[in-house]
C-alpha positions in Angstrom: -7.7 67.9 129.3 -10.2 70.6 129.9 -12.7 70.6 132.9 -15.6 70.1 130.4 -13.9 67.0 129.0 -13.3 65.6 132.5 -17.0 66.1 133.5 -18.0 64.5 130.2 -15.8 61.5 130.8 -17.1 61.2 134.4 -20.7 61.2 133.2 -19.9 58.5 130.6 -18.2 56.3 133.3 -21.2 56.8 135.6 -23.6 55.8 132.9 -21.6 52.7 132.1 -21.3 51.7 135.7 -25.0 52.1 136.2 -25.7 49.9 133.2 -23.4 47.2 134.6 -25.0 47.5 138.0 -28.5 47.1 136.5 -27.4 44.0 134.5 -26.1 42.5 137.7 -29.0 43.4 140.0 -32.3 43.7 138.0 -34.1 40.7 136.7 -35.3 40.3 133.1 -38.0 42.8 132.6 -39.2 45.7 130.4 -37.7 48.1 132.8 -34.3 46.6 132.4 -34.6 46.4 128.6 -35.7 50.1 128.4 -33.0 51.2 130.8 -30.3 49.3 128.9 -31.4 50.5 125.4 -31.6 54.1 126.5 -28.2 54.0 128.2 -26.7 52.5 125.1 -28.3 55.2 122.9 -26.8 57.9 125.2 -23.4 56.3 125.1 -23.4 56.2 121.3 -24.7 59.8 121.2 -21.9 60.8 123.5 -19.4 59.1 121.2 -20.9 60.8 118.1 -20.7 64.2 119.8 -17.1 63.7 120.9 -16.1 63.0 117.2 -17.7 66.1 115.8 -15.1 68.7 117.0 -12.3 66.4 115.7 -13.9 66.4 112.2 -14.5 70.2 112.3 -11.0 71.2 113.4 -9.0 68.8 111.3 -7.8 69.6 107.8 -7.1 67.7 104.6 -6.8 63.9 104.8 -7.1 64.0 108.6 -10.5 65.7 108.3 -11.7 63.0 106.0 -10.4 60.4 108.5 -12.4 61.8 111.4 -15.5 62.4 109.2 -15.6 58.7 108.2 -15.2 57.6 111.8 -18.0 60.0 112.7 -20.2 58.5 110.0 -19.5 55.0 111.3 -20.5 56.0 114.8 -23.5 57.8 113.5 -24.7 54.7 111.6 -24.2 52.7 114.8 -26.3 55.2 116.7 -29.1 55.1 114.1 -29.3 51.3 114.3 -29.4 51.4 118.1 -32.2 54.0 118.0 -34.2 51.8 115.7 -33.6 48.9 118.1 -34.7 51.1 121.0 -37.8 52.2 119.0 -39.0 48.6 118.7 -38.2 47.4 122.2 -39.1 50.6 124.2 -41.5 52.7 122.2 -43.8 50.1 120.5 -42.7 47.4 122.9 -42.2 44.7 120.3 -39.4 42.3 119.6 -37.1 43.3 116.7 -38.3 41.4 113.6 -36.2 38.5 112.5 -36.1 40.0 109.0 -35.2 43.5 110.0 -34.6 46.1 107.3 -32.3 48.0 109.7 -29.8 45.2 109.6 -28.3 46.8 106.5 -27.3 49.8 108.7 -25.6 47.4 111.1 -23.6 46.0 108.3 -22.8 49.5 106.8 -21.6 51.2 110.0 -18.3 49.3 109.9 -17.6 50.3 106.3 -16.7 54.0 107.1 -14.4 52.8 109.8 -12.5 50.6 107.3 -12.5 53.4 104.7 -11.0 55.7 107.3 -8.2 53.2 108.0 -7.6 52.8 104.3 -6.6 56.5 104.2 -3.7 55.7 106.6 -3.3 59.4 107.7 -0.3 58.5 109.8 1.7 57.9 106.6 2.1 60.7 104.0 1.4 59.6 100.4 1.9 61.2 97.1 -1.2 62.1 95.1 -0.7 59.3 92.6 -0.7 56.6 95.3 -3.8 58.2 96.9 -5.8 58.1 93.7 -4.8 54.6 92.9 -5.6 53.5 96.5 -9.0 55.0 96.3 -9.8 53.0 93.1 -8.6 49.8 94.7 -10.6 50.4 97.8 -13.7 51.2 95.8 -13.4 47.8 94.2 -13.2 46.1 97.6 -16.1 48.2 98.9 -18.4 47.2 95.9 -17.3 43.6 96.4 -18.4 43.7 100.1 -21.8 45.2 99.2 -22.2 42.5 96.5 -21.3 39.8 99.1 -24.0 41.1 101.5 -26.7 41.4 98.8 -25.7 38.0 97.5 -25.8 36.1 100.8 -28.3 38.0 103.0 -30.9 39.9 101.0 -32.2 37.0 98.9 -33.5 35.3 102.1 -35.1 38.6 103.1 -36.8 39.9 100.0 -36.8 37.0 97.4 -37.6 34.0 99.6 -38.1 34.8 103.2 -36.3 32.5 105.6 -35.4 33.8 109.0 -32.9 31.1 110.0 -30.9 31.2 106.8 -31.0 35.0 106.8 -29.7 35.2 110.4 -27.0 32.6 109.7 -25.7 34.4 106.6 -26.0 37.8 108.2 -23.9 36.7 111.2 -21.3 35.1 108.9 -20.9 38.2 106.6 -20.9 40.5 109.6 -18.3 38.4 111.4 -16.1 38.5 108.3 -16.5 42.3 108.1 -15.5 42.7 111.8 -12.5 40.5 111.3 -11.4 42.6 108.3 -11.9 45.7 110.5 -9.7 44.3 113.3 -7.1 43.1 110.7 -6.9 46.6 109.2 -6.6 48.1 112.7 -3.7 45.8 113.6 -2.0 46.6 110.3 -2.2 50.4 111.0 -1.1 49.9 114.6 2.0 47.9 113.5 3.1 50.6 111.0 2.5 53.6 113.3 4.3 55.1 116.2 3.8 57.8 118.9 0.3 59.2 119.3 -1.0 57.4 116.2 0.0 54.1 117.7 -1.9 54.9 120.9 -5.0 55.9 118.9 -5.0 52.7 116.8 -4.5 50.7 120.0 -7.7 52.3 121.5 -9.6 51.7 118.3 -8.5 48.1 118.3 -9.5 47.6 121.9 -12.9 49.1 121.1 -13.4 46.8 118.0 -12.3 43.8 120.0 -14.9 44.4 122.7 -17.6 45.0 120.1 -16.7 41.8 118.3 -16.7 39.8 121.6 -20.1 41.2 122.5 -21.5 40.1 119.2 -20.1 36.6 119.6 -21.4 36.2 123.2 -24.8 37.6 122.2 -25.1 35.1 119.3 -24.0 32.3 121.5 -26.7 33.2 124.1 -29.3 33.6 121.4 -28.6 30.1 120.1 -29.4 28.9 123.7 -32.4 31.2 124.2 -30.8 32.8 127.3 -30.1 36.3 125.8 -32.2 39.3 126.6 -31.6 43.1 126.4 -29.8 44.4 129.4 -28.2 41.1 130.3 -24.5 40.6 131.2 -23.9 39.7 127.5 -24.4 43.4 126.7 -21.6 44.7 129.0 -18.8 44.3 126.4 -21.0 46.1 123.9 -21.6 49.0 126.4 -17.8 49.2 127.1 -17.1 49.5 123.4 -19.7 52.3 123.2 -18.2 54.2 126.1 -14.7 53.7 124.7 -15.7 55.8 121.7 -16.2 58.8 124.0 -12.8 58.3 125.6 -11.2 58.2 122.1 -13.0 61.3 121.0 -12.2 63.4 124.0 -8.6 62.3 124.5 -7.5 62.9 120.9 -6.6 66.3 119.4 -7.6 67.1 115.8 -4.1 68.2 115.1 -2.5 65.4 117.0 -1.0 62.8 116.7 1.3 64.3 114.1 2.2 62.4 111.0 5.1 60.1 111.1 8.1 60.9 109.0 8.1 57.4 107.4 7.2 57.2 103.7 4.3 55.2 102.4 4.6 51.4 102.4 4.9 50.0 98.9 3.8 46.6 100.2 0.6 48.0 101.5 -0.3 49.4 98.0 0.6 46.1 96.4 -1.6 44.1 98.7 -4.6 46.5 98.3 -4.3 46.2 94.5 -4.0 42.4 94.7 -7.0 42.2 96.9 -9.0 44.2 94.4 -8.0 41.9 91.6 -8.8 38.8 93.7 -12.3 40.3 94.3 -12.8 40.8 90.6 -11.6 37.3 89.7 -13.8 35.8 92.4 -17.0 36.8 90.5 -16.7 34.0 87.9 -16.1 31.4 90.6 -19.1 32.7 92.5 -21.2 32.4 89.3 -20.1 28.8 88.9 -21.0 28.1 92.5 -24.5 29.6 91.9 -25.2 27.7 88.8 -23.9 24.4 90.2 -25.7 24.7 93.5 -29.1 23.0 93.9 -30.0 23.7 97.5 -31.2 27.3 96.8 -34.6 28.0 95.2 -34.7 28.9 91.5 -35.8 32.4 92.2 -32.8 33.0 94.5 -30.4 31.4 92.0 -31.8 33.7 89.2 -31.5 36.7 91.5 -27.9 35.8 92.3 -26.9 35.3 88.7 -28.3 38.7 87.6 -26.6 40.3 90.6 -23.3 38.7 89.8 -23.4 39.8 86.1 -24.3 43.3 87.3 -21.4 43.4 89.8 -19.1 42.0 87.1 -20.1 44.8 84.8 -19.6 47.5 87.3 -16.3 46.2 88.6 -15.1 45.6 85.0 -15.7 49.2 84.2 -13.7 50.2 87.3 -10.8 47.9 86.3 -10.9 49.5 82.9 -10.7 53.0 84.4 -7.9 51.8 86.7 -5.9 50.5 83.7 -6.4 53.8 81.8 -5.2 55.7 84.8 -2.1 53.4 85.0 -1.4 53.8 81.3 -1.5 57.6 81.7 0.7 57.4 84.7 3.1 55.1 82.9 3.4 57.5 80.0 4.0 60.4 82.4 6.8 58.4 84.1 8.4 57.5 80.8 8.4 61.1 79.7 9.7 62.2 83.1 12.4 59.5 82.9 13.4 60.7 79.4 13.6 64.3 80.6 15.7 63.2 83.7 18.0 61.3 81.4 18.5 64.3 79.1 19.1 66.5 82.2 21.6 64.0 83.4 23.5 64.1 80.1 23.6 67.9 80.3 24.7 67.8 83.9 27.5 65.3 82.9 28.7 67.6 80.2 28.6 70.6 82.6 30.6 68.6 85.2 33.2 67.7 82.5 33.5 71.3 81.5 33.7 72.4 85.2 36.5 69.9 85.8 38.3 71.3 82.7 37.9 74.9 84.0 39.0 73.7 87.5 42.2 72.2 86.0 42.8 75.4 84.0 42.3 77.4 87.2 44.8 75.4 89.1 47.3 75.7 86.3 46.7 79.4 86.0 46.9 79.9 89.8 50.2 78.0 90.0 51.7 80.0 87.1 50.5 83.3 88.5 52.1 82.6 91.9 55.4 81.8 90.1 55.2 85.1 88.2 54.6 87.1 91.3 58.2 87.0 92.6 60.0 88.3 89.4 57.2 90.9 88.9 57.7 92.2 92.5 61.5 92.4 91.8 60.9 94.2 88.5 58.5 96.7 90.2 61.1 97.4 93.0 63.9 97.9 90.5 61.7 100.2 88.3 60.8 102.4 91.3 64.5 102.4 92.3 65.4 103.4 88.8 62.9 106.3 88.8 64.4 107.6 92.1 67.8 108.0 90.5 69.0 110.9 88.3 68.0 110.1 84.7 68.3 112.1 81.5 65.2 113.5 79.9 65.3 110.7 77.4 65.6 108.0 80.0 62.9 109.3 82.4 59.8 108.5 80.1 61.3 105.0 79.3 61.7 104.2 83.0 58.2 105.4 83.7 56.8 103.2 81.0 58.7 100.2 82.5 57.0 100.9 85.9 53.6 101.2 84.3 53.8 98.0 82.4 55.1 96.1 85.4 52.2 97.4 87.5 49.8 96.4 84.7 51.3 93.0 84.6 51.0 92.6 88.4 47.3 93.6 88.2 46.7 91.0 85.5 48.5 88.4 87.6 46.3 89.3 90.6 43.2 88.9 88.4 44.4 85.4 87.4 44.9 84.4 91.0 41.5 85.7 91.9 40.0 83.6 89.1 41.9 80.5 90.2 40.6 80.7 93.8 37.0 80.0 92.7 35.7 80.4 96.3 33.0 82.8 97.6 34.1 85.6 99.9 32.4 87.3 102.8 30.1 90.2 101.8 29.9 93.3 104.0 28.6 96.8 103.5 31.2 98.8 101.5 31.6 102.5 100.9 32.5 103.2 97.2 33.8 106.6 98.1 36.4 105.1 100.4 37.4 102.5 97.8 37.8 105.2 95.1 40.0 107.4 97.4 42.1 104.3 98.3 42.6 103.5 94.6 43.6 107.1 93.9 46.1 107.0 96.8 47.6 103.7 95.7 48.1 104.9 92.1 49.4 108.3 93.1 53.0 107.5 92.1 51.7 106.3 88.7 49.6 109.3 87.8 52.0 111.8 89.2 54.9 110.4 87.1 52.6 110.8 84.0 51.8 114.4 84.9 48.1 113.6 85.0 45.8 115.6 87.2 43.1 113.6 89.1 39.8 115.3 89.8 37.2 113.8 92.1 33.5 114.4 92.5 32.2 112.1 95.3 28.6 112.3 96.3 28.2 112.9 100.1 26.1 110.3 102.0 26.5 107.7 99.3 24.6 104.5 100.2 26.8 101.5 100.9 26.9 98.5 98.6 27.1 94.8 99.7 30.3 93.1 98.6 33.9 92.0 99.2 35.9 95.2 99.8 39.2 93.5 98.5 37.6 92.5 95.2 35.9 95.8 94.7 39.1 97.6 95.5 40.8 95.4 92.9 38.2 96.6 90.4 38.8 100.2 91.2 42.6 99.8 90.9 42.3 97.9 87.6 40.0 100.6 86.2 42.2 103.5 87.3 45.3 101.7 86.1 43.7 100.9 82.7 42.7 104.5 82.2 46.1 105.8 83.1 47.7 103.4 80.7 45.2 104.4 78.0 46.1 108.1 78.6 49.8 107.5 78.5 49.4 106.1 75.0 46.4 108.1 73.7 47.1 111.4 75.4 45.2 113.5 77.9 46.2 115.0 81.2 43.0 115.0 83.3 41.4 111.9 85.0 37.9 112.5 86.6 36.6 110.0 89.2 33.0 110.5 90.4 30.4 108.6 92.4 26.6 109.0 92.4 23.5 107.3 93.8 20.8 106.1 91.4 17.6 104.2 92.2 18.7 100.9 93.9 22.3 101.2 92.7 25.5 103.2 93.3 27.6 104.3 90.3 31.4 104.8 90.0 32.5 106.7 86.9 36.0 107.2 85.6 36.5 109.6 82.7 39.6 110.5 80.7 40.2 113.8 79.0 40.1 114.0 75.2 42.9 112.2 73.4 43.5 111.9 69.7 40.3 111.8 67.6 39.0 108.4 66.7 38.1 107.8 63.1 34.7 106.4 62.3 36.4 103.5 60.4 38.2 102.6 63.5 35.0 102.4 65.5 33.4 100.2 62.9 36.4 97.9 62.5 37.3 97.5 66.2 34.5 95.7 68.1 33.6 96.7 71.6 34.8 93.4 73.0 38.3 94.0 71.6 38.4 97.4 73.3 37.3 95.8 76.6 40.1 93.2 76.3 42.6 96.0 75.5 41.6 97.8 78.6 42.0 94.6 80.7 38.5 94.7 82.1 37.6 91.0 81.8 38.6 90.2 85.4 36.6 93.3 86.6 33.5 92.1 84.7 33.8 88.7 86.5 34.0 90.3 89.9 31.1 92.6 89.2 29.0 89.7 87.9 29.4 88.0 91.2 28.3 91.2 93.0 25.3 91.4 90.6 26.7 94.6 89.2 27.7 95.6 85.7 30.3 97.7 83.9 30.0 99.7 80.7 32.5 101.8 78.7 31.9 104.5 76.3 34.4 105.8 73.7 33.7 109.1 72.0 34.9 110.3 68.6 37.2 112.8 70.2 39.1 110.0 71.9 37.8 110.4 75.4 36.8 107.4 77.5 34.2 106.9 80.2 34.0 103.8 82.4 30.9 103.3 84.4 30.4 100.7 87.2 27.0 100.0 88.8 26.6 98.0 92.0 23.3 97.3 93.8 22.7 99.1 97.1 22.8 96.8 100.1 19.1 97.2 101.2 17.9 96.9 97.6 20.0 93.8 96.7 17.8 91.5 94.7 17.5 87.7 95.3 20.4 85.9 93.8 19.6 84.6 90.4 20.7 81.3 89.0 24.4 81.4 88.1 25.2 81.4 84.4 28.2 79.6 82.9 28.2 82.0 79.9 30.3 85.2 80.0 28.4 88.4 80.1 28.4 90.6 77.1 30.1 94.0 77.2 27.9 97.0 77.0 29.1 99.7 74.6 27.4 102.8 73.3 28.7 106.0 71.8 28.2 109.3 73.6 28.4 112.9 72.7 
């Protein structure tokens, strides 16, 4: 607490203590009345001022909460100033039929409205709008009850005794409703909110007790302003300053609990009870004979007017509920359709998972004989063979390596697990792939030319998977050249905006007829090159692969992978296979 707040609280406590001392020491006199009324005005002004920073600094529903509390304290201060004007300025007793009594009744309404917001419990917008309609119904009903029971004896047929009795009864009911609302909020809150509601409940209890004691003393003609019966009232006024200075606009924080369905149900039920009470009140008015005819006529007209207004509000509430019901039905239908689609996707995923397990098991079983075949083929190439046997042994080794690469791709597909991504240098991967396939391209008498860009930016990915892509592409090109012809393989890297590019080009082979290009789709060519597994890996890395087949028989494979610092946000995964890109080039 700041020094300013401490001084403020000390001054409030001194004013309260002075008022109590004056009530104990001074006899009934104008000086005591004036002193008591002025101190009470100062205490309420202090409470009003302490609530202003809370309403200014808060936001959203919390700002409305503090603004309503500020409005309630402001009404209370206005009524006290009118009371002081009569007793101190013009030195007259407050009239029995006092027009300012409506302010006394109204000043509790903003307090109840603030509690109806329940800022300690987050609510969805639908519940907030519906709650406001229900509370508006109750608010109109309270105004109707005041006008029905109090105002006729003030403006239609003046009667001080009945007016005072009805005013005290309605005001007591309002205070009990206020205390009940405070207790309900206190019981559903925790932490700082619970402390705040406890202080507000204590203040309301002191205020209600002071009204009871004052009315009891008035009935016995022993009450006067500044007497001991005003001490609970002064304590309640000073308590407002304590609440305003000890509470932060941003604190207490909201609880994590959801909104109470029971609360909304009872608010709605109370609103409906208020509406259905109007016909019963009308029957009571028509059957009663103790009230003058003018008052009975006034009450009948008032009841019909209130029934009209509240009926319109009920109609609006029902229309709102109908729209909300249609929205919920539409949302439920959409959720059901999404659930059906999700169920179909789950079934398809389970099928793919079963296929992956089957493929993984088969691939692992094939690894052992393939490794043996590869060893025997390399051993066969190292022996002395005739010129006719040498190319056949070489082809055996090539096809075994190709089969091993395909098996490795199947195992990678069967894993279905994400791998760690680190910055990777494509130049290093390309050199490694060339080194690992050296025996293959040397046995085919193929020359490998490289053109690696210096200072190539790194890409983000799994080095093992990207190396597998490089090996698969080089092996596919070598296999293609062994069948189609050509003796030069060019591997190059380059940097483009936001991506790194790896290109593998073969020398010209046999010319390709235009009819072959038309009859053989690009997807078949991609399958023939064994690039499906590479496409899957690159799709996970948010890259892409393209191939170009020229009429002279040459082939160009191009791989693009995003640079690490320009890697875009990961998009939603697609269950559909990517389409191959194919375009002719000169």
